[in-house]
C-alpha positions in Angstrom: -10.5 -15.3 6.4 -9.4 -12.6 8.7 -12.1 -10.9 10.8 -12.2 -7.1 10.7 -11.8 -5.5 14.1 -12.7 -2.1 12.7 -13.1 -0.4 9.3 -9.4 0.2 8.7 -7.3 -2.9 8.2 -3.5 -2.6 8.7 -1.1 -5.1 7.2 2.3 -6.6 7.9 3.7 -8.2 4.8 6.6 -10.7 5.0 9.8 -9.7 3.3 9.1 -11.6 0.1 6.0 -9.5 -0.6 7.6 -6.1 -1.2 5.9 -5.4 -4.5 2.5 -6.3 -3.1 3.2 -4.0 -0.1 4.1 -1.2 -2.5 0.8 -1.7 -4.5 -1.2 -1.8 -1.3 0.3 1.5 -0.3 -0.5 2.9 -3.8 -4.2 2.2 -3.1 -3.9 3.8 0.3 -3.4 0.8 2.7 -1.2 0.9 5.8 1.4 -1.8 5.2 4.7 -2.4 6.9 7.2 -4.6 5.1 10.9 -5.1 5.3 13.8 -7.5 5.8 13.2 -7.6 9.5 9.6 -9.0 9.0 9.8 -12.7 8.6 8.9 -15.7 10.7 8.1 -15.1 14.4 9.3 -11.5 14.1 6.5 -10.9 11.6 3.9 -12.5 13.8 5.1 -10.6 17.0 5.0 -7.3 15.2 1.6 -7.9 13.6 0.1 -9.0 17.0 1.6 -6.0 18.8 0.4 -3.5 16.2 -2.9 -5.3 15.5 -2.0 -5.9 11.8 -3.1 -8.7 9.4 -0.2 -10.8 8.3 0.3 -11.2 4.6 2.6 -14.2 3.9 3.7 -16.8 1.4 5.3 -18.8 4.2 3.0 -21.8 5.0 4.5 -22.3 8.5 3.8 -18.7 9.5 0.3 -18.9 8.1 -0.5 -22.2 10.0 0.8 -20.7 13.3 -1.2 -17.5 12.8 -4.2 -18.6 10.9 -6.6 -16.3 12.7 -4.6 -13.1 11.9 -3.1 -13.9 8.5 -3.8 -14.3 4.8 -1.8 -16.9 2.9 -0.9 -15.3 -0.4 -1.3 -17.9 -3.1 0.0 -16.2 -6.3 3.6 -15.8 -7.2 3.0 -12.5 -9.0 2.0 -9.1 -7.5 -1.1 -8.7 -9.7 -2.7 -11.9 -8.5 -1.6 -11.1 -4.9 -3.1 -7.6 -5.0 -6.3 -9.0 -6.5 -6.5 -11.6 -3.8 -6.0 -9.1 -0.9 -8.4 -6.6 -2.3 -11.1 -9.2 -2.8 -10.7 -11.1 0.4 -10.5 -7.9 2.5 -13.2 -6.0 0.6 -10.9 -3.1 -0.1 -11.7 -0.2 -2.4 -8.7 0.1 -4.7 -9.6 3.7 -5.7 -10.8 5.0 -2.3 -7.4 6.0 -1.0 -5.3 6.1 -4.2 -2.0 7.8 -3.7 -2.6 9.0 -0.2 0.3 7.1 1.4 4.0 7.2 0.7 4.9 4.1 -1.3 8.4 4.0 0.2 7.9 4.6 4.0 4.2 4.1 4.4 3.4 7.5 6.0 0.1 9.2 5.1 0.8 12.0 2.7 0.1 15.6 3.5 -1.2 18.1 1.0 1.1 21.1 0.8 0.9 24.5 -0.9 2.6 24.7 -4.3 5.0 27.3 -2.9 6.3 24.9 -0.3 7.9 22.7 -3.0 9.5 25.4 -5.0 13.2 24.5 -5.4 12.6 20.8 -4.4 11.0 19.8 -7.7 12.2 20.5 -11.2 11.1 23.8 -12.8 9.0 21.9 -15.3 7.1 20.0 -12.6 6.6 23.2 -10.7 5.2 25.0 -13.7 3.0 22.2 -14.9 1.5 20.9 -11.7 -0.8 22.5 -9.2 -1.3 19.9 -6.5 1.5 18.5 -4.4 1.7 16.2 -1.4 4.6 15.7 1.0 5.6 12.6 3.0 6.3 13.8 6.6 8.6 10.7 7.1 11.0 10.7 4.1 10.2 14.2 2.8 9.5 12.9 -0.7 7.3 15.2 -2.8 4.4 13.6 -4.8 2.2 15.0 -7.6 -0.3 13.6 -10.1 1.6 12.8 -13.3 1.5 10.1 -16.0 2.5 7.5 -13.5 -0.8 8.0 -11.7 -2.7 7.4 -14.9 -0.6 4.2 -15.4 -1.5 3.0 -11.9 -5.2 3.6 -12.5 -4.9 1.7 -15.9 -3.2 -1.2 -14.1 -5.9 -1.4 -11.5 -8.6 -1.4 -14.2 -6.7 -4.1 -16.1 -7.0 -6.2 -12.9 -10.7 -5.9 -13.2 -11.3 -3.2 -10.6 -13.9 -0.6 -11.6 -13.0 3.1 -10.9 -15.8 5.2 -9.4 -18.1 6.6 -12.1 -17.4 3.7 -14.5 
């Protein structure tokens, strides 16, 4: 078990855990992941940035036991459940507050700022928009958000108020 240094855990996921990294970002967690993060490169980056290593590589886990979590499951659902439970994360506390692609925290923007960058239908039917300052993607609550919440509930996580 990884010891928390403060309230906010930050993660470094090895390259074979891309889907887990995406789902951790969906629930608002700071997770770096990519082809460059494997083996000792993963361990060095995690140590430098004070991140918890998420790995399926037993060798990496054994070498970095104090700062890593060995991910047991082959499928992202089991992986997500493991990390949420072992780290005491709130899967609904930061839902959709981070870019799922580049990991940057999203910034709320005025509706007028996205005029011309989203389809006319989206512009007319949505009121709340967020922008990623890194990759400039625009986000809004749509049916995909409802599907994500449904998936989290299917994993046994209780949404606030339930």
